[in-house]
N, C-alpha and C positions, 0 to 999 in steps of 0.2 A: 474478618467479618464475612461470613459465608451466606448471609441472608439479605433480604432487601433492607435498606436503611429506612428509618422512620420517614424520611423525606419522600421516599418512593411511595410509601403507604398513604401519605397525606396529600401529595401533590400530583400523583400520576394515576389516580384511580380511573380517570376518564380515558386513559391510554392503556389498552390491554397489553399484556406481555408480548403478544405476537405482532401487534401493530408497532409497538416500541422497537422490536427487533427489525421489523421491515423498514421502518423509517430510518433507524440508525444505519442499516445496510444500504439504503438508497443514498443517504448522505455520503457514505464512504465510497459507494459505487460511482459517484460522479467523477472521482479521480480516475478510476479504471476506464470509464467512458471517455474521458478527455484524452486518454492515451491509446486505448485499443481500437477505438473507432477510426483513428487516424491511419492505422497501419496500411490498409489497402490503398490509401490515397497518396502515400509518400512519393511514389514514383511520378504520378501525375502532377503533384505539387512542385516537385523538382523541375519537371519539364515546363510547366506553366510559368514558373517564376525564375527560370534560367539558372538553376543550381547545377553547376557543371560536375562537381565532385559527388559521386554517389553516396559516400559515407556522410557527407554534410547534410543530407536530408534528415538524418537522425537528430539534428539540432531542433527540429520541431518538437521532439520529445524532451530533449535536454533543457530547452528554454522553459518548458512548463515546470519541470522539476526545480529549475533554478528559482523561478518565481515563488514556488511553494516553500522552498527552503528559506528564502529571504523573509517570508512573512510568518513562518511558524512560531518564531519567538515572540511575535507581537500578540497573537490571538490568545495565548495561554494567560498571561497577566491580565489582558482585557476581560477575558471570560471569568477569571477569579475575582475581578473587581466589579464588573457590571452585570454579571450573570451570563448564562449560556446563550439565550435567545438573541439578544441584540447583536453581538459580534457575529454570530452565525448568519443571521439574515443579511447583514452588511456584506459578508464574504460571498454569500450566494448571489447577491445582486451583482457584485463585481464579476463573478464567474460568467453569469448570463450575458452581461453587456459586452465583455471581452470576446466571448464566443461569437456573438452576433456581429461585432465589428470586424472580426477576422474574415467574414464573408467578403468584405470589400478591400482586403489588404492588397495594395498595388505592387508591393515588392516582397521578397523573401525576408528582408530585414524588418519590415513593418509587421509581417506575420509573426516573426520571432518575438518582437516586442509585445504584441498582443497575447501571444502564448505565455509570456512571462507574467503579464498582468492577470491572465486567467489563472495561472498557478498561485498568484497572490490571493485571489479570491478563494481558490480551492483549499488553501491551507486552513481556512476556518473549519471546513468539514473534517479534515484529518485530525485536528486538535479537539474540537468540541464534541464530535461524535464519540470519541473515546472517553472524554470527560463526563458526558451524561451517563454513559454506561457505568463508569466508576462511581458516579454520584448515587447510582441505584443499586449496584451490586459490588461484592468484594470476593476475594479468594477464589475458590473453585467455582462458585456460582458465576463470577465474572468470566472465568475462562470458558464455562459452558455457554454463556450468552454470546461471548465474542466468537466462539466457534460457529454458533448458529448465524450470527451476523455475517461472518466470513463466508459461510456456505451460501447465504442469500446474495451477498455481494458478488460471489463468483458467477452469478447468472450473467452479469454484464460482460466479463471477458469471453463468455461462451457465445453471446449473441452480438456483441459490439462490432467485431470484425466483419460479420455477415451483414450488419446494417451498413457499415462503411462500404462494403463491396456492392451492396444493392444500390447505394447512392452513385457509385462509380459506373454501374451498368446503365442506369436510367438518367443520370444527370452528370454532375462533376464534383470535384472536391469541395467547392463552395457550399454545396448542399449538406455536406457532412457537418459543417459548423452550424447551419440552420437547425438541423435535427438535434445537435448537441445542446444548443441554446434552448430549444423547445422543451427537451426533457428536463434540463436543469430548472427551467422556469416552473414546470409542474411540481418538481420536488420542493422548490422554494415556497410555493403556495401551500403545499401539504405541511411543511414545517411551520409556516406562519399560523396556520389554522389549528394544528393538532399538537404540536410539541409544547408542553408547559415548561416553565422555568424549573430547573432541577437543583439549583444551588441555593442552599439556605442563606438567608440574610446574615446570620451570625458567622457564616463561613467565608464571607467576602473579605478579600485582602486589599489593603491599600495598594495603589499603583505608583508609589514613589520608588526612586532608584534603590534605596536601601532595602525595601521590601522585596523588590525583584531580585536583587543580588542574594538576599537571604534564601529566597526560593531556589535560586540556581545552586547555591551552596548545599542545600538540603538534598537536591536531586543528584548532584555530581559527587557528593561525598558518600552516598549510599552504595556500598559495594555491590549488593545484589542488583539494584536498579541499573547502575551504570554498566555492569558487566553484561547483563542481558540486553540492554539497549544497544551496546556495541556489537554483540553477537547477532542481534536482529539486523543491524546495519549491514553486516557482512553477508548474511543470507539474502537480504533484499537486494544487495548489489548484484547477485547472480540473476535474480529475476529481472532487474532493470537492464542488465546486459543482454538478456535474451530479447526483451521487448524492443530494444534499440535495433537489433539485427534480425528480428524474426522475419520481416518481409524479404530481406536479402537471402536468408537461409531457405525459406520455404519456396520462394519464387525463383531466386537466382541460382541456388545450388540444385534444388530438387525439381524445379520447373513445374510447380503445382498451379501457377496462374490463379484463376478464380476459385480453385479448390482450397487455396491457402486458409481461408477462414474456417473451413471444416476441421482440419487438423488442429488448428489453434483452439477451436472449441472443444475438441476431444480432450486435450491436455487440461484446459481450464475446468472441464467437467470432472476430471479425476481429482483436481484440487477441491472442488466442491464436495465430492463424495467423502474425501478424507476429512474435511472439516466437519461434516455431519457425524462421521464415526467418532471423531474427537469429542464432539459435544455429548455423545452418549457414554463415552468411556472416562472422561476427565474427572467426573465427580467420584468415580470408584477407584481409578488407577492413580490419579494425581497428575498435575501439570508437569512436574519434573520427570517422572518416569516416562511419560509419553513423549515429551519433547526431546529428552536426551536420547532415547532410542531412535527417534526419527532423525536426529542430527547425525548419528552414527550411520544410519541407513543412507542418508543424503550423501555423506562422504564416500561411502562404499560404492554407490551407483555412479557418482561423479568420477571416481578414480577409474572404474571400469570403462566408462565412456571416454575419458581422456586417453587412457592407454590404447583403446581401440582406434581412436582418431589418429594416433601416431603411426599406426601400421598402414594407413591408407584411407580412402573414402569410406565413410560410414553409411551403409545402405539406409534408405528412408525408413524401412520397417524397424531396424535396430535403433535408429535415432529417435523415432517416436516412442518406442517401448522404454528406452533408457530415460528419455526426458520425462515421460509420463510418470515413471517410477520415482524420479527425483522430485517432481512436483507433488506427488502424493505425500512424500515426506514433508515437503514444505507446508502442506496444509496442517500438519501436526506441530510444526515449529512456530509459525508466525503468531497465531492467536495466543498460544501458551507462553511464548517468550514475552510478548507484550503484557500479558496479564501478570506474569511474575515480576516484570519490571515496574508495573504500576502498583502492585499489591501493598508495598510499605508506604505509599505516598498519597493515600486517599485524601488527606487533609489539605493537599495542594494539587489536586488532580489536574486543574487547568494548566498551571505552570509546568507540572511534571510532564503532561502529555505534549505540551508545546516544546519543551527541551528535547524530549525523546524523539518527537517527530522531526525536529530540526536536524538532530544527529543522524537519524535514519535516512531522511530524504537527501540531505546534503552529502553525507558520506556514501550512501548507497547510490545516489545519482552520479556522483563523480566517478566512483569505481565502476559502476555500470556503464557510464559513457566511455570510459577507457576500454572496457571489454568490448563494447560495440564498435569503437573506432579501430580496434585491432582486427576487425573482420578482414580476412584475406582470401575469401572465396572458398574456405573450408570451415568445418565446425570445430576445428582444433582450438582456436582462441576462446570460443565460448566454453568448451569442455574444460580447458585449462583454468578459465575463470571460475567455473563452478567448483572445481577441485580445490583451487587455492582458497577461495572464501570460506569453504566448509571447514578447512583446516584451521583457519583463523578463528572462526566461530567456536570451534571445539576448544581451542586454547582459552578463549575469553570466558566460556562457560566454566571451564575448570578453575580459572582464577576467581570467578564469582562464587563458586561453590567450594573454594579452598581444596580443590583436588578431588572432590567426591561427586560422583554422578549417581543418578537414580535415587536421590534422597526424597523425602516427603515434605521437607520444609527447608527454609534457608538456614545455612550454618551460622549466620550472623549478618546483621544489616550493614555493617561498616567494615 
């Protein structure tokens, strides 16, 4: 299905295509906001809350991913049973309250607990934003819209570290959470006022154990969906690994200090550009051709970066160029892999998005945390992580496609 569904035509007339894209992007961007705005403040958080081990500061990021992974399996079945709006608004409310409560966290352990709860709320945006897109679009049309959403979503990684750094200059880390809660509250109001229900009453599924297990079986037994979900997990692990150690690399290794958000924004901007290019090309070239080529490019750049790091320190310019090239490929991989994984599962979009999000967040978060914790004062662990996960992703795509790359359609769903 490459066109809008009848539901979109009857239920979303009041919401223009561009407002729909902007709202879906804002919902997904709350996840990036909760992560990226924290990065400049990790050092001060560690000092303020007496965190002795430098790498342990990364747990502020890991706890958030943990809460999200724990809740992702809940929101899918809920949204397939009760519709998209209700569970989404509940999750957004949890996100806002947890972010505001974190302002008053007296210890690092309490802060981690609140970050976990914030992740529980954020899981609703990860699952339901994808579900409402799948409710309205399918096939290459979905890939095009997801690319535009991803491009808009990438505005947050461009500006969030700078916002965090601004808070650190004029206030302290507590104000980062105040700003985060305020932005999330604004998105919550926008969602409540403007987002209509996108799930047809006849498409609602019972929320009993047997129905949930049936949905899981459908998702996990689909060869294409499972293969691309796992491949996405591997690639996202690389991004999570970078996020965990970004502050230590830019500030600790390269001594950028307050300039750190600028280079972070440059790389995020490259991802936004590549997502826009993908949205222009995907309807003509196809999801598989674009994403398979990008995955091979991602692997090639990562291999060069890893080999260079083994010979000695990688200069800042070389690091930024190689990393930006890798992230440009990522912009062509993420949205296309997700669209391919969702394509055969439109009839259970909520459950499918829930399971896929759970696998990607839990698997990517764990592997990304391992990459981050391997930080040793050089970029070698990160480069090795990028190279390793790209090889794993390529193997998984080959399995999903029965050994064939650059096809125009799936070789078989199971």
